[in-house]
N, C-alpha and C positions, 0 to 999 in steps of 0.2 A: 402188394405190403409181406415181409417175410416176419414174422416175432418172433423174438426168443421170450425165454424164461424171463430178462431182466426189463425187456418192456411192457410183459401181460405186469409185473409189478409195480412197476414205476409210471407207465403211459393210462391216457386218461377214455375211457368210451370217446371223446372228444372225435381223439385222434384215431381209432379205429374204426371210427364209424363209418358208413356209406350215406354222404350229405344229399338231402330228398328223400323223396317217398316217388318208389313206384306203380302205376296203378294201370288196369286194365277196368273190364264190362265183364258182368257173367259170363256173355254170349262169345269172349273172344274165344281163338283156338287155342288148345294148349300149343302145337304148333311152333304160335307166333313170342306165348308165358315162355316157354325154351326157350327163343330167340330174346326176348331182350332180357333175360337171367344171365344168359352166355354174352349178350354185346357188356352189359354193364354187372357183371361181377356179384351179383348179389345172387341170394338162395330164396328170395320170395319176393311177390309181388302182392299185392293189399288190391283187390277186388272191390268196383262201389256198383252199390247197386246200379237201378235203371231208374232211380225216381228223381227229385229237383233236389233231394234235402241233400245230396252231398255225403251222404251218410259212405262209410267203411262196411264193406256187406259178410266180406272173410279174406283169410289171405291164403293164396296159392303156391306150396313149398316145393323146393326138388324132389324132397320127398312123391310127395302128392304128382308130378310129374312123372316117375318113376312107379308108382302104385299104376297109373293107369293107361299104360305102355300097350297099346297093343288095343286100343280102344279105341271108339268116338265120342269122348267129354270134350268138354270146352270145359272154362276155369269155373263158371258157376257152381260144376256139376261136383268137383273134388275139392273145390273149396272149403276149407276149415273154415264153421261161421256157428254164429256169430265172435263177432272181435269185439 
C-alpha cells in the first residue's frame, strides 16, 4: 500500500493497519522472527511469555534485529519489555 498525503489526512487506522497480531516465544531464534516480519511485511512481533497466562511479555522490532546482528541472541533477549 502506497500512502500519499491525502490518504494520511483522510484515511483511518483500520485502513492502514495489518490485521491480527503476530507472536513468538522468548526462545524463538531471531532468524525466524526476521522471516516472519518479512513474510507478513510488519516491523514488530509480540513476544509472549512461557507461562500459561498468555500475557504479552515484550516486543521485537526490526531495529532490535539490526542491533542484534552478529550475536546469538533470541527473541527474549532483545525484546523491549515490559509491554
